[in-house]
N, C-alpha and C positions, 0 to 999 in steps of 0.2 A: 685400316689403320690409318692409310695415307691422310683419308679424310679428317680423320681425327687430329692428326698433325697439324692439317691445315688451319682447322678451325680454332684450335688452342694457340691463339696467339701470346707473344711472350707476356707481356704486361697482365693479359685478362687471365691467361693461364696461370701465372703466378699468384695471382689473388685469388683465384679458384683453389688454387692447391692448398694456400695458406688456411684459406676460410675452412675447407674440409679437414684439415688436421685438428681443428678446434672444436669441431663437431661432437656432440655427446654420442657416445655408442649406445648400441641397443642394450646392455646390460644397467648403464647409467640411468637410462629412461625406464627401466621397471623395476629397478632395486626398491623404490620408496613403496611401489605396491605390494611386493613381495615383503617388505618389513611389516605393512598395514596387513597382511593375511595373516601373519606369524601372530601379531597381536590381536587376531580374531576382529579388526576394525574393517569391516566387510565393505562399508560404504566408501570409505576413503581409498580403497583398493580398485573398486569397481570405479570410481570417478576418474581414479589414473589411467585407468587401462581402456575405459571404452573409446575416448577420443583418438587413441593409436589403433586401437582396432578396426574403426570406421573409415580411417582415413586410407584411401587407395593408395597404393605404391609397393615399390619393391618389397617392403617390410610387412606388407599387411599380414600376409600368411601367419607370422610367427605372433604376432601381435593378438590374432584371432585364438590362436591355441592358447594363450597365455591368458586371455579373457575367459574363454570357456570354462576352463579350470576353476579360476576364481568365482565365475557364477556357480559352478558346481558346488564349490566349499560353501558359499554363502546360502545356499540352499534354494536358488534359484534355476531349479533343473530344467524347466520350460525354455526359460531365456537361454541357458547354457547348451541346449541341444539346436537352438537357432542358430547359434554363432558357430557349434560344431559342424552344422550340416553346411554353412556358408564356408567354413574351412577346408571341408571335404571336398565341395566343387572347386574349390581355388587350388588346391593342390593337385587334383587331376587334370588342371587346364594344360595344355600343351605348352611348354616353358618355349619361350619367344624372346631372343636376344639380339639387337641389332650389333652390326661390326662394330658400331663405334661406341656402344654401349660396353663390349666386350673388350675391346680395346682400352678404354678408360679404366677398367676393372685392373687390367694388366698395369697401365701407368700408375694407377694410383691406390685402389685398394679393392679388396673382394666385396665388400659391402655395397659396391655400386652394381653387382649383378642381384639378380631376383633372388629370394629366399624360397626356396621349394620344399626344404623338409627333408629329412633323412627317411629311409624306407622303414624304419621301425615307428618312426613317427606318425607315417602315413597310415599304417594300419593302426596304430594307436588312437586316431580321430575315431576310429568305428569302435573301439572298443569303449571309449568314454561315452559315444552316442549309446551303446548297449546297456552301459551301466547305469545311465541316466534313466533308459526306458524301464530296466527291471526295478528302480527303485521307485518309479511311478507306477508300478505295477502292469506296464503296457507289454506283456510279453510277445503278442506278433510284431510289435516294433522290433523288439531286440532281435528276433528271429530274421528280420530284414538285416539288421548290421551284423549277423553272424554269418550271413549268405554273403555280404559284403566282404568281410573279413575272409572269406574262403576264396572269394574272386581274387582280392588281392593276392593272399597268399599263393593260389596258383598261378597268377602271373608273375610275381617277383620269383617263383621258385623256377618257373621257365626262363626268367633273364639270369639266372644261376646266381642269385643272391646268397650271401653266406648265412648259415643258421642263425646267427646273433642279430641278424638283419630281419629275419622273419617275424620277430616279434611271439616269442612262445606263449605271452599271456593272454594275448587276443585269441590264440588258437584254443587255450584252456578256457577263456570264458566264453568261447562259442561252443564248446564242448557242455559247459554250465546249463547254457541256455537250452540246448538241444535236450538235456535231458530234464529240465524243467518243463519241455513241453512233451516230455514222454517218448522223443524220438531217439530211441536208445540206440539204435544201429548207426544213426548219425553221431550221436553223442561218442559213441566208442570210438568211432574213426577218427573225430577230432583229438579225443585224448590220446588216441594211439600217433597222431601227427604231431601233437604237444611233445610227448614224450621223444619223438625222434629227433626233435629241434631241440631241447634241454631234458636229458634223462635225470636232471638233477632236481626237478620239481619236488618238493618235501611230501605231496600227496600222492605224487603220480602211480606210485605201486597199487595202492589200494583203488585209484580211479579206475585203472586198468583192468583190475580183478573184477570189481563191482560192474560197471559198464560193460565188459563181455558177458557177464552171466546176466546180466538184464537185456542184453540184445540177443540172447541165446545163441551166442558164437561158443558152444561149449567146448570145441577143440581149442579156442582161443583164452577161454576161461582156465582149461586145465593147463596149459602152457603157461600162463602168468602165474598161477598156483604155484608151480614147480620154480618158476625163474624166481618169485618172491615169496619165500616161505615165511617171511617174519609178519606178512600180512593176516591179520586176524579179522575175519569176515564178521561184521555184525549184523545180526538178523535184521535189525532195524532197517538197514539198508534197502532190504526186500519188502518190508512191509508196507503195503497200500494202504493201512489204515492210518499211518503217520504220515505227517508234513514234515518239512526240513527248514531250519532258519540258516542262511548263507550270509555270512558279513565279508564284505570285502574291503579291506582295510590298506589304505594308500599310506605308506608310512614314511615320513619325514620329506626332505627334497633332494632331489636328483642334483649332480655335480654342475658347477657353473663354470663355463667356458670364460678364460682370460687369456692375456697375452703370454705366450711363453717366456720364462726368465731368461732363457737361453738365445732365444731368437723372438723379437718383439712381432714378426710379422707372421708368426704361426700361433694358433691358438693350441692352449691346453686346457685340461680338466681340472677343476680345483674341488675337491669332496666338501660338501657340507655338513658340518657336525649337526647330528641329530640326538638330542637326548632320548625321545621316546623311539625305542628300537621294537617294541612289541605291543599287542593288544590282548587285554583279559577280558573275556566274556563271562558276565555271571547272570545265568537266568535259573529260576528255581532253587536257588541257595547252591548252586554247582558252577564251579569256574572253569573255562577253558581257554588254552593259548592259541594266539593266531600261529600259522605256519607259513614260510615264504614260498610263494608260487613263480616270482618274476624279481629278477635284479636289474633295475631300470638303469640304475648306475654303471651296472657292469656292460650292458647292451650299448650306452652312451660311449664308453670309454674304448671299447672294441670297434665301433663304427668311426672313430677318431682317427684311432690308430691305422686302421684300414685305409683311410683317406689320406695319409701322410705322404705317400707316392705320388697323389694328384698335387696336392699342395705344393710340394717342392717343386715339380716339375714346372706349375704355373707361376710360383714366385722367380723361378729361374728365368723363364719366359718375361717377366714384369719388370726383371732387372735390365734384362736386355731391351725392352722397350722404353724404361727410362733412359737409358745411354742414348738410345738413337734421338728420344725427344730433346734431350739436354743439347745434343750435338747439333740439332736444329736449330736452337736458339742460339748456341754458342756461335754459330756461324755468323749470326748477324751481331751479335753483342757477348762478347767474351764472358763480363762478369756475370750478366743475367743468365748465362748459359750454366755458370758454376753453382748460381743461386738455385736454378729451375732443378738441378741434380740434388741440390741438398733438400731442397722443398718437397720433391717427389720422394725421398725416401723418407722423409718426415711424415708425409700423410699416408705412405703405406703402412696401415696396421692389421693386426689380425681381426679376421671376421669371427665375432665373439657372439654372433646371433644362434639362437637354440630355442627349443620348446623350455624354458625355464622352470615352468611350474610344476613339472612333472615329479612324482615322489621318488624315494631313493630306492623303496622295494615295494612289492605288492604282496599280501598276505591274506589268508584266508581262514575262518572259523566255519566249519558245518556241524550241524547239529540236528538229528532227527528229532523229532517233538510231536506228543500227541496232541490233537486239534483243541483249540483252545487260545485264550489271550494270556499273553506272559508280558511280564514288565522286564525290560532288560536293561543292564548297566556294562557299558564299555570303557575301560581306562586304560591309559597307555602307561607301557613299564620301561623303564631303562635297562641296560644291559646285565645288571643285577636283579632284575624282575622287581624293583621297588618304584612307588608310585610317583611319577613325573607332572601330576596335576592336570593332565589332558584327560579329557572324559566326555561321554556323552550318556546322559542321564535321562529318565523320565520317560525313555521309548518305549511304547507299547505296541506290541505286534500279534497280529491275528494269526494264527497258524491252522492252515485248513489241511483235512486227509487228503494225501496225493499231490499236494502241492508246497513250492518253494516260496518262500519269502525273503526278499533280499535287501539287505540293509548296506549301504555305501557308507565309510568313515574315513577322515583323513586326519591324521595327526602332524602339526606343524613347527613343533620346537624340538 
């Protein structure tokens, strides 16, 4: 701290503070790219995000995450995975911050500290990698990500992370992957762990019944049958002559971080309105609605709420730091010291960095099908189940006996 104060001379320091207060925030820098994605102008969005993601610095991780999702939405799956692999390595690096950097964050704002991502975001990286590999038909690579998800899950659980931080969707997705590889016992374990994290997953009751039977855990199977009497078993679940179509639907946009109206130094989450709330799949003249398996918005809100105590403590320390720094300047020049106090408080702003291209919810549609080629049609629906104009048409899938075919789709308006 002393070194930081000595280096920040009055004139240079005040100039720096005023410059920082006028800098564009993270949200300003990515807003145009998000708007372009909503308009399905993928080239524009990617051109905006690419230079931000490639620039090394404290914010690189958050831009890599946004860029990786944008590439997935644009259908550039291999490029998306290259970006997510880079983000995964960066997120796992040891966080090192110099004393002067930490002091600067207290005196100025939190955006001077390296962005490391929330726990549920770090697990999400591997979920996105897994989804990409599934869409490419690379099940073995998806299995690698399922193992990485489990490693992170065990690590964060040992660190006593809260349930909303453990990202139940990633556990659910790993169960899907194990099931696709016919590793039924691993699938059952993963479904059970997802249930422990979030028992409200729409499909989890039938998933536990089905996977317990497939894993030949007959005692568990009977227990779940008694616990969930509403589950009606479908013989197709166990028919090895059938394949399965699995649609993983990412709905809408997650909430955006903005400065709180009550205290501009603290971030708040503002929900983003999404017209499209559900997906409807039509195959062979039959229609099926999506079901929610993960509330991304809820996880983000709970995470920020849990961080409030730490944020308050750091900002109180920041006020004390500003007072000391202003007093140091005031001892040499009273007017400049007063201006320093004002400028420091103007420069102090909420850290609004986040992985902002995440969806609002994640939903699934699972459909057993006889082997063959099928033309499918996906369309977005609003809360009243009226069409919103978002759709995926002309997709032809090849279903094989005993195999799962994955389709990943995102609605953006």
